[in-house]
FIBAMAR-999338 format. One record per residue: chain; residue in three letters; residue number from 1; x, y, z of N, C-alpha, C, CB in turn. Coordinates in steps of 0.05 Angstrom, whole numbers, plus 5000, padded with zeros to 4 digits. Atoms other than C-alpha are relative to their C-alpha. Glycine has a CB too. Layout:
N
SITE chain res   n  n_u  n_v  n_w ca_u ca_v ca_w  c_u  c_v  c_w cb_u cb_v cb_w
SITE     A ALA NUM    X    Y    Z    X    Y    Z    X    Y    Z    X    Y    Z
...
This chain:
286
SITE chain res   n  n_u  n_v  n_w ca_u ca_v ca_w  c_u  c_v  c_w cb_u cb_v cb_w
SITE     A MET   1 4983 4980 5013 8189 1108 2094 5027 4987 4992 5006 5025 5019
SITE     A SER   2 4976 5013 5010 8248 1085 2052 5025 5011 5011 5001 5001 4969
SITE     A GLU   3 4975 4990 4991 8320 1090 2071 5012 5019 4980 5020 4976 5004
SITE     A LEU   4 4988 4980 5017 8362 1147 2044 5020 4988 4981 5013 5022 5018
SITE     A VAL   5 4980 5005 5020 8400 1138 1980 5010 5027 4991 4989 4982 4976
SITE     A GLY   6 4990 4973 5005 8445 1199 1971 5024 5000 4981 5006 5014 5025
SITE     A ASP   7 4977 4996 5017 8494 1225 1920 5023 5011 5018 4994 5020 4977
SITE     A GLU   8 4978 4993 4982 8563 1233 1953 5006 5030 4998 5025 4985 4993
SITE     A ARG   9 4995 4971 5002 8568 1305 1927 4981 5017 5016 4999 5009 4971
SITE     A ASN  10 5018 4987 4982 8509 1323 1970 5003 4992 5029 4971 4994 4992
SITE     A ALA  11 4996 5011 4973 8539 1291 2032 4999 5021 5022 5027 4985 5001
SITE     A ASP  12 5000 4979 4979 8549 1356 2070 4971 5009 5006 5016 5024 4991
SITE     A GLN  13 5028 4992 4995 8476 1376 2061 4985 4978 5013 4987 5008 4973
SITE     A ILE  14 5014 5022 4987 8452 1307 2079 5007 4998 5029 5008 4973 4986
SITE     A ALA  15 4992 5000 4972 8492 1309 2143 4987 5023 5015 5031 5001 5003
SITE     A TYR  16 5010 4976 4986 8470 1380 2160 4970 4997 5007 5004 5025 4982
SITE     A TRP  17 5029 5001 4995 8395 1366 2152 4991 4975 5015 4986 5001 4973
SITE     A ASN  18 5006 5024 4983 8398 1299 2189 5010 5003 5028 5010 4975 4987
SITE     A GLU  19 4989 4996 4973 8433 1327 2249 4984 5023 5014 5031 5007 5000
SITE     A ALA  20 5014 4980 4984 8417 1389 2291 4981 5017 4984 5021 5017 5013
SITE     A ALA  21 5017 4983 5015 8388 1430 2235 4972 4988 4995 5013 5007 4973
SITE     A GLY  22 5026 5013 5005 8334 1380 2217 4983 4998 5026 5004 4973 4989
SITE     A ALA  23 5015 5001 4975 8316 1371 2290 4989 5027 5009 5019 4989 5022
SITE     A ARG  24 5010 4973 4993 8311 1446 2301 4976 5008 4983 5022 5021 4996
SITE     A TRP  25 5023 4993 5017 8265 1455 2241 4975 4984 5008 5007 4994 4970
SITE     A ALA  26 5023 5016 4991 8221 1398 2266 4989 5011 5026 5008 4970 5004
SITE     A LYS  27 5009 4988 4974 8219 1429 2336 4984 5025 4996 5025 5005 5018
SITE     A HIS  28 5012 4974 5004 8200 1497 2309 4981 5000 4976 5021 5021 4996
SITE     A GLN  29 5017 5003 5025 8154 1471 2253 4977 5019 5000 4990 4971 4998
SITE     A GLU  30 5024 4983 5000 8092 1509 2275 5008 5030 4994 4986 4998 5027
SITE     A THR  31 4992 4972 5005 8129 1576 2278 5010 5004 4972 5023 5008 5020
SITE     A LEU  32 4989 4997 5027 8165 1564 2212 4978 4999 4979 5021 4979 4995
SITE     A ASP  33 5023 5001 5019 8100 1546 2177 4987 5027 4998 4980 4978 5009
SITE     A VAL  34 5013 4974 5000 8070 1612 2198 5018 5021 4987 4993 5009 5029
SITE     A LEU  35 4981 4981 5011 8133 1651 2181 5002 4999 4969 5028 4995 5012
SITE     A LEU  36 4995 5004 5029 8140 1621 2111 4974 4997 4984 5017 4976 4996
SITE     A ALA  37 5025 5004 5013 8066 1616 2095 4996 5018 4975 4977 5005 5019
SITE     A PRO  38 5004 4984 5024 8066 1676 2047 5014 4990 4975 5009 5028 5005
SITE     A LEU  39 4985 5011 5022 8119 1642 2004 4986 4976 4989 5028 4993 5009
SITE     A ALA  40 5014 5023 5010 8081 1577 2001 4975 5007 4986 4993 4981 5024
SITE     A GLU  41 5026 4992 5012 8015 1611 1985 5005 5013 4972 4986 5020 5018
SITE     A ALA  42 4995 4988 5026 8046 1652 1929 5008 4980 4979 5022 5021 5002
SITE     A ALA  43 4992 5021 5019 8078 1591 1897 4977 4982 4992 5023 4983 5012
SITE     A LEU  44 5023 5017 5005 8015 1550 1903 4980 5014 4981 4986 4992 5026
SITE     A ALA  45 5018 4985 5017 7973 1605 1872 5010 5000 4971 4997 5028 5010
SITE     A ARG  46 4989 4999 5026 8020 1608 1813 4999 4972 4986 5029 5010 5001
SITE     A ALA  47 4999 5027 5010 8022 1532 1805 4972 4991 4990 5010 4981 5020
SITE     A GLU  48 5028 5007 5007 7945 1527 1799 4996 4970 5001 4994 5011 4971
SITE     A VAL  49 5003 5029 4996 7943 1456 1827 4971 4993 4997 5011 4992 5028
SITE     A ARG  50 5027 5008 5006 7882 1419 1803 4993 4973 5013 4995 4999 4970
SITE     A PRO  51 5008 5026 4989 7841 1361 1832 5009 4977 4981 4969 4999 5003
SITE     A GLY  52 4992 5024 5016 7867 1293 1810 5028 5000 4990 4982 4997 4977
SITE     A GLU  53 4973 4999 5010 7937 1317 1794 5019 4984 5018 5010 5029 4998
SITE     A ARG  54 4979 5014 4986 8000 1279 1814 5024 5019 5003 5008 4973 4986
SITE     A VAL  55 4981 4979 4994 8052 1323 1847 5024 4989 5016 4986 5023 5016
SITE     A VAL  56 4977 5005 4984 8123 1317 1872 5006 5025 5016 5025 4991 4983
SITE     A ASP  57 4993 4978 4983 8138 1362 1932 5030 4997 5007 4982 5001 5026
SITE     A ILE  58 4971 5002 4997 8214 1373 1929 5009 5014 5025 5014 5011 4975
SITE     A GLY  59 4992 4988 4974 8246 1384 1997 4976 5006 5017 5017 5025 4995
SITE     A CYS  60 5025 4996 4987 8179 1375 2030 5002 5006 5030 4982 4976 4997
SITE     A GLY  61 4995 4993 4972 8209 1382 2100 4980 4989 5019 5001 5030 5003
SITE     A CYS  62 5019 5009 4979 8160 1380 2158 4971 4999 4991 5002 5019 5023
SITE     A GLY  63 5026 5007 5011 8100 1376 2112 4980 5022 4996 4988 4981 5017
SITE     A ALA  64 5020 4978 5004 8068 1445 2108 4988 5000 4972 5013 5027 5006
SITE     A THR  65 5010 4999 5028 8063 1444 2032 4988 4973 4992 5022 5008 4981
SITE     A LEU  66 5013 5025 5005 8047 1370 2031 4970 5001 5006 5013 4977 5016
SITE     A LEU  67 5028 4998 4992 7983 1384 2068 4984 5017 4981 4998 5011 5029
SITE     A LEU  68 5013 4981 5018 7965 1442 2023 4996 4987 4973 5015 5026 4998
SITE     A LEU  69 5002 5013 5026 7979 1402 1960 4980 4977 5001 5028 4989 4991
SITE     A ALA  70 5019 5023 4997 7940 1341 1985 4972 5011 5000 5006 4984 5025
SITE     A GLU  71 5027 4988 5000 7880 1386 1998 4991 5008 4972 5000 5025 5018
SITE     A ARG  72 5007 4991 5027 7883 1412 1927 4996 4977 4981 5022 5019 4990
SITE     A VAL  73 5003 5022 5019 7893 1346 1890 4977 4982 5007 5026 4985 4998
SITE     A GLY  74 5022 5016 4992 7841 1310 1931 5006 4970 5000 4976 5005 4983
SITE     A ARG  75 4996 5029 4997 7831 1235 1939 5007 4987 4973 4974 4987 5010
SITE     A GLU  76 4994 5012 5026 7838 1223 1864 5029 5007 4991 4981 5010 4979
SITE     A GLY  77 4973 4993 5006 7907 1255 1863 5020 4986 5017 5003 5030 5002
SITE     A LYS  78 4978 5012 4984 7974 1239 1894 5021 5021 5004 5011 4974 4987
SITE     A VAL  79 4977 4983 4994 8030 1278 1928 5023 4982 5010 4993 5022 5020
SITE     A LEU  80 4976 5014 4991 8100 1248 1933 5018 5021 5013 5014 4986 4976
SITE     A GLY  81 4982 4982 4986 8140 1284 1986 5028 4988 5002 4989 5007 5028
SITE     A ILE  82 4972 5010 4999 8216 1276 1979 5017 5019 5015 5011 4995 4972
SITE     A ASP  83 4982 4983 4984 8268 1301 2028 5023 4982 5010 4985 5014 5024
SITE     A ILE  84 4977 5015 4990 8336 1281 2055 5000 4998 5030 5026 5013 4991
SITE     A SER  85 4999 4997 4971 8320 1298 2128 4981 4980 5014 4994 5028 5008
SITE     A ALA  86 5017 5019 4985 8296 1241 2172 4983 5014 5022 5018 4979 5013
SITE     A PRO  87 5017 4988 4980 8274 1285 2230 4977 5017 4989 5017 5017 5018
SITE     A MET  88 5021 4983 5012 8235 1332 2185 4978 4982 4987 5012 5019 4979
SITE     A LEU  89 5020 5019 5011 8201 1274 2148 4984 4987 5022 5014 4980 4982
SITE     A ALA  90 5015 5012 4978 8183 1243 2214 4978 5018 5010 5019 4992 5023
SITE     A ARG  91 5021 4980 4991 8147 1307 2234 4978 5002 4979 5013 5028 5004
SITE     A ALA  92 5020 5000 5021 8113 1308 2166 4981 4976 5002 5013 5000 4972
SITE     A ALA  93 5017 5024 4998 8088 1237 2176 4980 5002 5023 5018 4975 5004
SITE     A GLU  94 5017 4997 4977 8059 1255 2244 4975 5018 4993 5015 5013 5023
SITE     A ARG  95 5021 4980 5006 8017 1310 2211 4980 4990 4979 5013 5025 4990
SITE     A LEU  96 5018 5009 5021 7985 1269 2156 4975 4986 5011 5015 4981 4981
SITE     A ALA  97 5025 5014 4993 7913 1248 2163 5000 4972 4989 4975 5017 4991
SITE     A LYS  98 5003 5027 5010 7896 1175 2155 4987 5001 4973 4985 4983 5020
SITE     A GLY  99 5012 5002 5027 7883 1160 2082 5007 5023 4982 4971 4999 5002
SITE     A ALA 100 4992 4978 5017 7915 1224 2057 5015 4990 4975 5019 5020 5016
SITE     A PRO 101 4988 5009 5025 7938 1218 1984 5029 5008 4998 4985 5010 4976
SITE     A VAL 102 4972 4991 4998 8011 1227 2004 5018 4976 5005 5003 5020 5023
SITE     A GLU 103 4978 5020 4995 8073 1183 2000 5025 5016 5007 5004 4982 4975
SITE     A LEU 104 4975 4988 4992 8137 1202 2035 5024 4983 4993 5000 5007 5030
SITE     A VAL 105 4976 5015 5007 8206 1182 2011 5024 5016 5010 5002 4993 4970
SITE     A ARG 106 4975 4988 4991 8273 1197 2044 5021 4993 4979 5008 4990 5029
SITE     A ALA 107 4982 5005 5023 8318 1204 1984 5012 5026 4990 4986 4985 4978
SITE     A ASP 108 4987 4977 5013 8364 1251 1946 4989 5002 4972 5032 4996 4999
SITE     A ALA 109 5013 4996 5026 8326 1280 1887 5020 5000 4977 4984 5025 5000
SITE     A THR 110 4979 5000 5021 8392 1283 1848 5001 4973 4986 5027 5008 5011
SITE     A ILE 111 4996 5027 5011 8393 1208 1839 4976 4981 5004 5024 4987 5012
SITE     A HIS 112 5023 5017 4995 8326 1181 1862 4986 4992 4974 4980 5014 5019
SITE     A ARG 113 5014 5010 5024 8290 1138 1810 4970 5005 5003 5006 4970 4995
SITE     A PHE 114 5028 4994 5000 8223 1170 1801 4985 4984 4980 4995 5030 4995
SITE     A PRO 115 5016 5012 5021 8166 1136 1764 5001 5018 4975 4971 4995 5009
SITE     A ARG 116 4996 4984 5024 8181 1159 1693 4973 5011 4989 5014 4984 4978
SITE     A ALA 117 5023 4986 5011 8131 1210 1667 4975 4995 5017 4995 4992 4971
SITE     A GLY 118 5023 5007 4983 8087 1195 1727 4986 5023 5014 5010 4982 5021
SITE     A PHE 119 5011 4977 4985 8072 1266 1751 4993 5023 4982 5020 5009 5022
SITE     A ASP 120 5008 4976 5015 8038 1329 1728 5015 5025 5008 4970 5005 5004
SITE     A LEU 121 4988 4975 4988 8075 1379 1773 5023 4993 5018 4978 5015 5015
SITE     A LEU 122 4979 4999 4980 8141 1388 1808 4997 5026 5015 5029 4997 4986
SITE     A PHE 123 5005 4976 4984 8132 1437 1866 5021 5001 5023 4971 5000 5011
SITE     A SER 124 4983 4998 4977 8177 1465 1920 4998 5028 5013 5029 4995 4993
SITE     A ARG 125 4997 4976 4984 8176 1517 1975 5028 4999 5013 4977 5003 5021
SITE     A LEU 126 4973 4997 4989 8250 1533 1987 5015 4974 5004 4998 5014 5027
SITE     A GLY 127 4986 5026 4997 8273 1462 1976 5019 4992 4978 4979 4979 5002
SITE     A VAL 128 4984 5007 5023 8314 1466 1913 5027 5013 4999 4984 5007 4975
SITE     A MET 129 4975 4983 5001 8373 1511 1931 5024 4986 5012 4996 5026 5014
SITE     A PHE 130 4980 5013 4984 8415 1458 1965 5014 4977 4985 4988 4990 5025
SITE     A PHE 131 4987 5021 5016 8438 1412 1908 5029 5009 4993 4984 4994 4975
SITE     A ALA 132 4973 4995 5009 8513 1408 1895 5002 5004 4970 5019 4978 5009
SITE     A GLU 133 5001 4998 5029 8497 1398 1821 4971 5004 4992 5012 4974 4987
SITE     A PRO 134 5028 4995 5004 8430 1431 1810 4990 4993 4973 4993 5029 5005
SITE     A ALA 135 5009 5007 5027 8426 1421 1735 4995 4970 4998 5020 5009 4979
SITE     A ARG 136 5002 5029 5000 8437 1347 1745 4975 4991 5016 5025 4986 5011
SITE     A ALA 137 5024 5006 4983 8384 1345 1800 4974 5006 4985 5001 5015 5026
SITE     A PHE 138 5024 4993 5014 8333 1381 1758 4995 4983 4976 5001 5029 4992
SITE     A ALA 139 5003 5018 5023 8347 1337 1698 4988 4973 5010 5027 4995 4987
SITE     A ASN 140 5011 5024 4989 8332 1277 1742 4971 5004 5008 5016 4990 5024
SITE     A LEU 141 5028 4994 4992 8269 1309 1770 4982 5002 4975 4999 5027 5015
SITE     A ARG 142 5016 4997 5024 8246 1324 1699 4990 4973 4989 5015 5015 4978
SITE     A THR 143 5008 5027 5009 8243 1249 1685 4973 4992 5013 5021 4979 5006
SITE     A ALA 144 5025 5006 4986 8185 1247 1734 4975 5013 4987 5001 5008 5029
SITE     A LEU 145 5022 4985 5012 8143 1295 1692 4990 4988 4974 5009 5029 4995
SITE     A ARG 146 5012 5007 5025 8095 1275 1638 5006 5022 4979 4970 4995 5002
SITE     A PRO 147 4997 4979 5020 8103 1312 1571 4980 5023 5005 4996 4989 4972
SITE     A GLY 148 5017 4977 4994 8076 1382 1583 4996 5005 5029 4974 4997 4987
SITE     A GLY 149 5002 4996 4971 8083 1375 1658 5014 5026 5008 5013 4977 5014
SITE     A ARG 150 4992 4974 4991 8098 1436 1700 5020 4999 5024 4976 5016 5008
SITE     A LEU 151 4983 4996 4977 8152 1459 1748 4994 5027 5012 5031 4999 4992
SITE     A HIS 152 5004 4975 4986 8137 1512 1801 5014 4999 5026 4969 5006 5004
SITE     A PHE 153 4988 4998 4973 8180 1533 1859 5005 5029 5007 5026 4984 5000
SITE     A VAL 154 4993 4974 4989 8197 1592 1903 5027 4997 5013 4979 5011 5020
SITE     A ALA 155 4973 5000 4989 8269 1608 1922 5008 5029 5006 5021 4987 4980
SITE     A PHE 156 4991 4973 4993 8302 1667 1955 5018 5012 4979 5014 5000 5027
SITE     A ARG 157 4981 4986 5017 8338 1720 1915 5026 5004 5016 4988 5028 4991
SITE     A THR 158 4973 4997 4989 8405 1749 1939 4998 5006 5030 5015 5021 4986
SITE     A ALA 159 4999 4995 4972 8427 1757 2011 4993 5030 5006 5028 4994 5011
SITE     A ARG 160 5004 4972 4994 8427 1833 2007 4971 5008 4996 5018 5018 4982
SITE     A GLU 161 5028 4995 5004 8354 1831 1985 4983 4988 5022 4991 4991 4973
SITE     A ASN 162 5015 5014 4979 8334 1791 2047 5009 5008 5028 5004 4970 4996
SITE     A PRO 163 4993 4990 4974 8344 1834 2109 4988 4983 5023 4990 5028 5004
SITE     A TRP 164 5011 5016 4979 8299 1786 2148 5020 4979 5011 4974 4986 4990
SITE     A MET 165 4979 5018 4991 8358 1739 2151 5026 5015 5006 5006 4979 4978
SITE     A MET 166 4974 4987 4998 8416 1787 2144 5002 5020 5023 5007 5014 4975
SITE     A VAL 167 4999 4981 4978 8398 1839 2197 5008 4985 5026 4972 5014 5004
SITE     A PRO 168 4991 5014 4977 8402 1788 2254 5029 4989 4998 4982 4977 5006
SITE     A LEU 169 4973 5011 5004 8465 1757 2224 5021 5021 5005 5003 4988 4972
SITE     A HIS 170 4980 4980 4997 8503 1822 2220 5001 5011 5029 4995 5024 4981
SITE     A ALA 171 5000 4993 4972 8482 1839 2291 5016 4980 5016 4971 5002 5011
SITE     A ALA 172 4984 5021 4986 8511 1773 2314 5029 5003 4995 4990 4972 4992
SITE     A TYR 173 4972 4997 5007 8575 1787 2277 5015 5022 5016 5002 5007 4970
SITE     A GLU 174 4986 4981 4982 8589 1843 2326 5014 4986 5023 4980 5020 5012
SITE     A HIS 175 4989 5015 4977 8608 1788 2375 5011 4973 4993 4978 4996 5021
SITE     A VAL 176 4990 5027 5007 8620 1722 2340 5014 5000 4973 4976 4980 4999
SITE     A PRO 177 4985 5000 5026 8667 1703 2282 4980 4997 4976 5020 4977 5000
SITE     A ARG 178 5016 5003 5024 8639 1709 2212 5002 4972 4989 5010 5020 4978
SITE     A LEU 179 5000 5026 5013 8620 1646 2176 5020 5001 4977 4971 4993 4989
SITE     A PRO 180 4981 5001 5022 8670 1623 2124 4987 5010 4974 5011 4971 4996
SITE     A PRO 181 5012 4990 5025 8660 1658 2057 4993 4977 4982 5020 5019 4986
SITE     A SER 182 5008 5021 5018 8623 1618 2006 4996 5012 4972 4974 4987 5010
SITE     A ASP 183 5005 4992 5027 8616 1621 1931 4970 5004 4997 5010 4978 4980
SITE     A PRO 184 5029 4995 5004 8548 1650 1908 4986 4976 4989 4996 5023 4982
SITE     A ASP 185 5013 5024 5011 8535 1584 1872 5000 4976 5018 5014 4993 4974
SITE     A ASP 186 5000 5022 4981 8547 1541 1933 4972 4994 5010 5019 5006 5024
SITE     A PRO 187 5027 5006 4989 8486 1504 1961 4995 5017 5024 4998 4970 5007
SITE     A GLY 188 5008 4983 4977 8449 1548 2010 4976 5016 4993 5023 5018 5007
SITE     A PRO 189 5026 4986 5004 8389 1594 2018 5000 5020 4978 4993 5014 5025
SITE     A PHE 190 4999 4979 5021 8414 1645 1967 5013 4990 4974 5016 5024 5010
SITE     A ALA 191 4986 5012 5023 8442 1597 1915 4985 5006 4974 5003 4971 5003
SITE     A PHE 192 5015 4994 5024 8386 1616 1866 4994 5030 4998 4974 4984 5000
SITE     A GLY 193 5004 4971 5001 8393 1691 1875 5002 5012 4973 5019 5013 5018
SITE     A SER 194 4995 4989 5027 8417 1702 1804 4980 4989 4980 5028 4993 4991
SITE     A GLU 195 5019 5009 5020 8363 1700 1751 5014 4985 4977 4984 5025 4989
SITE     A ALA 196 4986 5013 5022 8414 1683 1698 5008 4971 5007 5025 5016 4992
SITE     A ARG 197 4992 5027 4992 8439 1623 1738 4976 4982 5001 5013 5001 5028
SITE     A VAL 198 5024 5017 4999 8368 1597 1750 4992 4992 4971 4977 5014 5014
SITE     A ARG 199 5007 5006 5028 8353 1602 1675 5020 4980 4988 5000 5026 4984
SITE     A ARG 200 4981 5018 5011 8418 1567 1658 4996 4972 5011 5029 5010 5006
SITE     A ILE 201 5004 5026 4987 8406 1510 1708 4977 4986 4987 4997 5003 5030
SITE     A LEU 202 5024 5013 5011 8336 1496 1683 5002 4994 4970 4976 5018 5005
SITE     A GLY 203 4996 5005 5029 8356 1503 1610 5017 4975 4996 5013 5024 4987
SITE     A GLU 204 4982 5023 5002 8413 1453 1619 4985 4974 5008 5025 5004 5018
SITE     A ALA 205 5015 5024 4991 8364 1406 1654 4978 4992 4980 4987 5005 5027
SITE     A GLY 206 5019 5007 5021 8319 1407 1592 4973 5012 5003 4997 4971 5000
SITE     A PHE 207 5026 4987 4998 8262 1452 1615 4997 5022 4979 4997 5012 5029
SITE     A GLU 208 5008 4979 5019 8226 1501 1570 4981 5020 5013 4987 4987 4974
SITE     A GLU 209 5019 4979 4990 8183 1563 1579 5007 5009 5028 4971 4989 5000
SITE     A ILE 210 4991 4992 4973 8225 1585 1638 4993 5029 5006 5031 4996 5002
SITE     A ALA 211 5008 4973 4993 8198 1645 1674 5005 5005 5030 4970 5005 4994
SITE     A LEU 212 4995 4992 4972 8219 1682 1738 4985 5026 5006 5030 5002 5005
SITE     A ALA 213 5014 4976 4992 8174 1732 1773 5011 5008 5027 4969 4996 5001
SITE     A PRO 214 4991 4991 4973 8204 1774 1830 4976 5003 5019 5015 5026 4998
SITE     A TYR 215 5020 4999 4979 8164 1769 1894 5012 5014 5024 4988 4972 5007
SITE     A ASP 216 4990 4984 4978 8177 1823 1946 4978 5000 5022 5007 5028 4992
SITE     A LEU 217 5020 5003 4979 8144 1816 2014 5014 5007 5027 4988 4972 5001
SITE     A GLU 218 4989 4998 4973 8154 1823 2089 4995 4974 5015 4989 5024 5016
SITE     A LEU 219 5003 5024 4984 8165 1763 2135 5001 5008 5029 5021 4979 4993
SITE     A ASP 220 5001 4992 4971 8145 1771 2208 5015 4980 5017 4970 5001 5009
SITE     A LEU 221 4984 5018 4984 8201 1740 2248 4987 4993 5027 5027 5013 5006
SITE     A ALA 222 5013 5005 4975 8157 1745 2310 4976 4982 4997 4991 5026 5013
SITE     A THR 223 5025 5015 5006 8098 1708 2277 4978 5009 5019 5005 4970 5002
SITE     A GLY 224 5021 4989 4984 8053 1754 2317 5003 4997 5030 4975 4988 4993
SITE     A LYS 225 4996 5006 4972 8084 1736 2384 5019 5019 5015 5011 4972 5003
SITE     A GLY 226 4984 4980 4986 8127 1797 2399 5030 4998 4994 4996 4999 5029
SITE     A LEU 227 4971 4997 5006 8200 1818 2397 5016 4976 5011 5010 5026 5012
SITE     A ASP 228 4984 5022 4989 8226 1762 2442 4998 4976 4982 4990 4993 5028
SITE     A ALA 229 5003 5023 5019 8197 1710 2394 5016 5005 4975 4970 4997 4994
SITE     A ALA 230 4984 4994 5024 8231 1745 2336 5029 4995 5005 4996 5030 4991
SITE     A VAL 231 4972 5006 4993 8298 1742 2371 5005 4970 5001 5007 5014 5027
SITE     A GLU 232 4997 5029 4999 8288 1669 2386 5000 4987 4973 4978 4988 5017
SITE     A ALA 233 5001 5012 5027 8269 1653 2314 5026 5005 4985 4977 5012 4985
SITE     A ALA 234 4975 4993 5014 8331 1689 2288 5023 4982 5010 5007 5029 5005
SITE     A LEU 235 4979 5016 4988 8375 1649 2336 4998 4970 4995 5001 5005 5030
SITE     A GLU 236 5005 5029 5000 8344 1581 2326 5004 4988 4972 4973 4994 5010
SITE     A VAL 237 4998 5013 5027 8344 1571 2250 5014 5019 4981 4972 4994 4990
SITE     A GLY 238 4988 4984 5022 8381 1594 2188 5029 5008 5006 4984 5025 4996
SITE     A VAL 239 4972 4992 5001 8447 1630 2178 5009 5011 5027 5005 5020 4979
SITE     A THR 240 4992 4989 4974 8447 1666 2246 5006 4977 5020 4979 5019 5011
SITE     A ASN 241 4995 5023 4983 8441 1600 2282 5027 4987 4995 4978 4979 4997
SITE     A ARG 242 4974 5012 5007 8501 1573 2244 5023 5017 5011 5002 4997 4969
SITE     A ALA 243 4979 4983 4991 8541 1634 2265 5004 4998 5030 4994 5029 4993
SITE     A VAL 244 4997 4999 4970 8526 1630 2340 5003 4972 5011 4975 5012 5012
SITE     A ALA 245 4998 5028 4989 8526 1553 2346 5028 4995 5010 4992 4980 4978
SITE     A GLY 246 4974 5007 4989 8582 1529 2390 5015 5022 5013 5016 4987 4980
SITE     A GLN 247 4986 4978 4988 8601 1598 2414 4997 5000 5031 4991 5027 4989
SITE     A PRO 248 5002 4999 4971 8615 1610 2489 4975 5015 5009 5025 5014 5012
SITE     A PRO 249 5025 4988 4991 8554 1630 2530 5001 5031 5001 4993 4990 5027
SITE     A GLU 250 4999 4970 4998 8579 1702 2541 4997 5013 4972 5026 5008 5013
SITE     A LEU 251 5002 4989 5027 8585 1713 2466 4971 4996 4989 5020 4986 4981
SITE     A ARG 252 5028 5004 5008 8516 1683 2454 4982 5021 5013 4991 4972 5007
SITE     A ARG 253 5016 4979 4986 8487 1730 2506 5004 5027 4987 5007 5001 5030
SITE     A ALA 254 4994 4975 5013 8521 1789 2474 4987 5002 4973 5030 5005 4998
SITE     A ALA 255 5012 5000 5026 8498 1769 2405 4970 5002 5002 5008 4973 4985
SITE     A THR 256 5029 4998 4996 8427 1760 2430 4991 5028 5006 4991 4981 5023
SITE     A ALA 257 5006 4972 4994 8427 1830 2458 5002 5018 4975 5018 5011 5022
SITE     A SER 258 4997 4984 5025 8452 1859 2393 4979 4994 4980 5028 4995 4988
SITE     A ILE 259 5022 5007 5019 8401 1821 2352 4974 5013 5009 4996 4969 4999
SITE     A ARG 260 5024 4987 4990 8346 1847 2397 5000 5030 4993 4997 4996 5031
SITE     A ALA 261 4998 4972 5006 8371 1918 2388 4996 5005 4970 5027 5012 5009
SITE     A ALA 262 5003 4996 5029 8375 1909 2312 4972 4996 4990 5019 4980 4986
SITE     A LEU 263 5028 5005 5009 8304 1882 2307 4980 5020 5012 4992 4972 5009
SITE     A LEU 264 5018 4982 4987 8273 1934 2353 4988 5021 4981 5014 5014 5023
SITE     A PRO 265 5012 4980 5018 8265 1987 2298 4979 4989 4981 5022 5013 4983
SITE     A PHE 266 5020 5013 5018 8223 1937 2258 4975 4992 5015 5012 4976 4986
SITE     A GLU 267 5023 5010 4984 8175 1922 2315 4975 5017 4994 5007 5002 5030
SITE     A ARG 268 5026 4987 5004 8102 1937 2300 4980 4985 5017 4992 5000 4970
SITE     A GLY 269 5018 5014 4982 8059 1918 2359 5012 4972 5007 4972 4996 4988
SITE     A SER 270 4990 5027 4994 8066 1842 2367 5015 4988 4976 4977 4982 5008
SITE     A THR 271 4987 5011 5023 8098 1834 2298 5028 5013 4996 4983 5004 4975
SITE     A VAL 272 4973 4989 5007 8170 1845 2273 5005 4993 4970 5023 4988 5018
SITE     A PRO 273 4997 5006 5029 8164 1846 2196 5025 5012 4988 4976 5009 4985
SITE     A LEU 274 4976 4990 5014 8228 1852 2155 4997 4993 4970 5025 4987 5012
SITE     A PRO 275 5001 5005 5029 8237 1856 2079 5012 4973 4993 5013 5022 4985
SITE     A ALA 276 4991 5025 5011 8245 1791 2041 4996 5001 4969 4986 4976 5012
SITE     A ALA 277 5001 4999 5030 8255 1777 1966 5004 4972 4990 5020 5020 4988
SITE     A ALA 278 4998 5027 5011 8243 1713 1926 4994 5001 4970 4980 4982 5015
SITE     A TRP 279 5009 5005 5028 8234 1687 1856 4977 4980 5001 5024 4989 4983
SITE     A LEU 280 5021 5020 5006 8170 1652 1835 5008 4989 4972 4971 5012 5001
SITE     A VAL 281 4989 5011 5025 8197 1605 1782 4981 4979 4988 5028 4987 5006
SITE     A SER 282 5016 5020 5013 8159 1565 1731 5014 4991 4974 4972 5011 4993
SITE     A ALA 283 4988 5012 5025 8179 1520 1672 4982 4977 4992 5030 4992 5004
SITE     A ALA 284 5016 5022 5011 8151 1464 1630 5018 4979 4989 4981 5010 4979
SITE     A SER 285 4985 5022 5012 8174 1396 1607 4990 4997 4971 4995 4973 5016
SITE     A ALA 286 5007 5003 5028 8176 1384 1533 4982 4976 4996 5025 4997 4983
């Protein structure tokens, strides 16, 4: 696996995903794969990946979509997984079968030199919302596509449309300080919430035939393991984790109790499904 080459404007994200956040995602990979599977499946269905195709998996993380893409392209195809996170890529490498048509690269897609026109498809499950300069990043990614190549990704819509993340966060805010306010365009899980912004970014990057389809679903925070598992998931990854990290034990305990109470009304047997909202985005290279 190559060494990271990163753009300095993405330095904060590079640090974040190579420190505790990346390690947590690697630790909870199995749970997160189950939790986010509906998003991956919806994006893959829309992408219509074919045998023999060459695909870039942007922000491939711990490898869930790498495995699915490799299965679809087969031995005659190729999947290039790119991510900035060393711990997540290490977990992805552990999961690859010997001889899988997959290459992993630790690099910043904003500046990485892709083989020009070497791929049929750019794909991502929640890996494209963290660029400091997204139009520049997508313009660079487009150089990897052959003429007529496709872009398909899934990204969350706005925070208010995603109670699965916001319900635990607001429960934690009863006890811990609020996270610093951020601009809606700042890198983060909801950076692509605005349809107009996504269209502008991709248009500036040179893509055509841009289409966004709203995808509304429920995500089971418990992944079928009950309310305690849902509380743990809320605390371990995402925005709620950032809010409670570093807080005194008594505040964490109080926040945990409030999160449990907030999730209880959503409990259905061993599941705790909450509403989620995403965009299924597609575009084409000229």
